[in-house]
N, C-alpha and C positions, 0 to 999 in steps of 0.2 A: 484327622477322623476319615475312616475310610465312609466310601458308600453306602447309601441307603436299602438296609435289605426289607424284602416283601418274603409274604409267604403265595402258591400259587396260586387263589384263588384271589388274595390285595393283591398283587400282579392284575391282573382280566380286569375285579372290577376296574381300576383305575385306568386302565388304559381305553379299553374299548375298543375302537378300530383305531389300528396303528396302516397310513400309508404309507412307502415309501417313495418317493420322488423323483427320477435320474435328475432334474431340472432345476430342481430349487436344493435336492440335499436332505431333506426338512428330514425328523421322523415329526406325525401328528398325530395331534393326540384329544380323545372330547371332550376329556377332566382332567382336572392337577390331580397329585397323588400324594401318597398319604403320608408326610415325608415323620418319620421321625422324632426325627436328628432337632437338635435344638438352633444352629446355624452353623452352612458354610460358606465366609469370605474367601478363603481365599481356596481354587481349585482342588476334589479332588481330579484326580489321570482319570481319561476316557480310556478305560480297556478294551486289547486287542482292536482297536483301528489306526488306521492309519491317517487316513480322515475325518476329522471331528466332524458330524455332525448338527447341527440345529435343534432341542426341541420345540416341537412350537403346539401353543393346545390355546383354542376357540372355547369360546362357549359364547350364550345368546341370554343379555343382562337390559333387565329394564331402565333407562335413564332420567328417573325424573327435571332432571336439568333440560334434561328432551325430548321428556314425554317421548318417550317408543322407543322398543327395543333397538340394543344394540349388538354391534359384533368386540363382545371385546376377546387380546389375540395379548400369550405370551410367546416370547423369542426367547429364550433360555439356551444356555450352551448345556449341553447330555453330560451327562457322569457328578453335577455336582446335588446338592443335595439344594429342594426349594425352599425351605425352610428360613426364613430370614433374612434370602436374597436381597440387597441391593437395585433396583430398579431403573432404567431410564426408564421415562412416560414417552415415546414414540409418538411424532404426530404426521400423517399422512402429509401428500401435497391435494392438486387440487381431481374431482374427480375421482377420489381412491377412497381407500377404506382399509381398516383396520387387519384384512385377510392380506393385505399386500403391498403394509407397510415397510413390509422389508429389502428396502428399494439399496445397489449393491449391494444382495448379500451379507449386510449387514451382521445380521445373526449369526452362521456363519465365521465371519470374519472376527465375530467375538469366542464363539465357540473353541477354533482353532486356537486363539493364541490361551484362552485357558486352558485348554488340553498340553499345548506344549508348556505353565505354567510363566508366562510371559506375562499375564498379567490378573487379577485378585478379580474371582466370580463372578460376577453381576449382570444381569436379565436387562429386558426393555419389553415394557407391554404399553401393546396401542391400542384405539378403542375407534368407532368409527364416530369424527367430527364432524360431517354435512361438507358444504365448501364455502364458505361466510366466516371462511379468514381465523376459521377459534376465536368469535368471538358473538355476542346475540346481536346478528342480525332480522332476525325472522324473530318475533315477544315468542318467548314461550318456547325455544329454544336455543340454548344459553350449552353450547360445548366447553367456552373457557370454566364454566362454575364448574361441572362433569368433571372435566380437568381438575381440575382446586377443591371441588368439596366429596364428588365420588370417589377418584379411582383411588386411594388414599384408603375409602371403605373397601372397595371393592379388594385391597391388597392387601388388609389387615386379614380381614374371612376366609384367606385363601394360606395364609400365612406367611406372607414376603413379606419383603420391611420397605420403610418406607419411598416413595422417587429420591432422591438425593442428583438428577438431572432431569433433564429434557434433553432429546433431539427431534433434531426436522428437516425435512425434507420439501422444500418449494415450499407452497403456501406452506405448509409444517414450518419449511424455516421461519419466517413469517410466526408463526404463533408458536414457535422456539420463546424468542425475543419475546412476542406480547409476556406471557405462558410467566418467563424469569421476573420481566416484571410484576406483575401484579400479590406473584410473591413476597417479593420484596418492597411492597407496597405495602404486604398481607403481617411486614415484621417478619417474614420468616422466610426468607433467601434460597434461593436453590445452592445446590453447591457449583451444576455448569449449566451449559447449556451448548448445544451446538449446533450450529444452523451451516443446515447442505445445498445448494442451489436458492440460496432466501427464496422468493417472491417483493424485496424492494423494490416494487415500482416509481417512478420517480416524476407523473405526475396522472395527474386523474380522468381525462378523456379512457387515457390504459387501462389505469386500474376499474374504472367505472366498466366497460364492459364483462369484468368478470361481475355483476351483478349482487358482492357481495358484501355493499355498503348503501345505506341511504343517502345519504349526500356529500359530498368529499366531508364540511366539516366531520362528521364522523371516522371517516379513513382520517382526521389530520390530527385527529383526537389521538388514533393510537397506531396507527403509522411508527415504528424503530425507528424511519431517518428522521424525525421529527419529536425524537424522546430518544436523546441517544446516550444519557445517566442513570435512566429510568431504573436498568436491569440491578445498582442498586453494587456489590459485592460476592455479585453471583462470576465468579470464566467465564469467558466464550472465545470457542473458539470455532468460527466460517472458514469455507468452505465454497470456489465458486470457478467453474470451468473460464476461459478466456473467451467462451467461445458463446459465453452465454447468456439469456436474454436479456437475462436482469442484470452486470458484470456490470452499470452503469454503477446502478444504487447502490450495489454492495462492495465497490469499489466505494462509493462514499461513507461510506458505514462503515469499512477498514477504516479506512485511513482517518476520520474524525470521532472513532471510536476505540485507537489503537486493545483490538481484544488478545489476552493471547495467543490466540491462534488467527493469523487473516494467512488465508495459501489464497493466490489463484496460478490454478493449474491449467494446461493445455487438455481445452473439453468442452465440451458441450451444456444441454440442460437432458442427460436423461443419464439411465442406466453404466453406460459405459466408463462416463466419467466416475459414476459418483462409486463406482466398483477403481478406481485409482483410490479414495481419501478413503476408503472406510476404514482401512489397517489404522490411520492415523487418525481417526475419528474416535474408532475403537481404545486407542490407546492413552490420548487425550481426556474419555469420560474416565477412563481407570485408576488417573492420579486421586478421582474425586472416590472415589466409591470405595477407596482402602478408608477414607474419612467417616463414611458411612455403616461404619458394622461397630 
């Protein structure tokens, strides 16, 4: 299949505002494109570029689960038809948001791999989740319900495929394992979960500092370290730096769960480490993107 074709008028209407950023190497688009082809699951080649750049689209949507407007961000490989594109949910860390969820240039790594034809095309969708470890810590503000019930609807409305995976960094790594658990409990397990430097804390006094749980019992009921088999058939990948402050809990998780990928590399809890592992994360996810088509 070729690249989607647009008239001059429809292209201007779909794009709105384009800002090229040197730091992120991304193309920012104000609204989704009006792609007409049915689906592309393997990459269309990106033409005329030596370094492929991702396309990032931002929107504001109302989340009934969170009772507020939130940012919705799509991180897509440039040059592919987004219609029916398999999507991984992308969960940000503490004090983060959807606009800054692209840790380790994950979208850029994906776009380059798709442009080379080394992985099938898929995308990432991120949304503002607050600072409560992706659960309903504050009554009426339920980011997990948003992920489970609203994100798939938002994807369908825009013509994207269903979530086949979840990817998270730090607090989002904790959230990705919790999301995988909730999907398994619903009898609808997600294909893969990728946790990068997951916030697996081993003591309540340390977790209590984050004010993300009402009490120790609530934390214990959600802590992935205490629910090791809860993700069911979901394929798991975990990456952590050997100087990361969450290394103890993550080493324990890798030892006890034996995920499909359990990697400890030199590094800390920072973007330098994330950039080391994102190529491996993309390859891991790509195995399951093929199955979602």
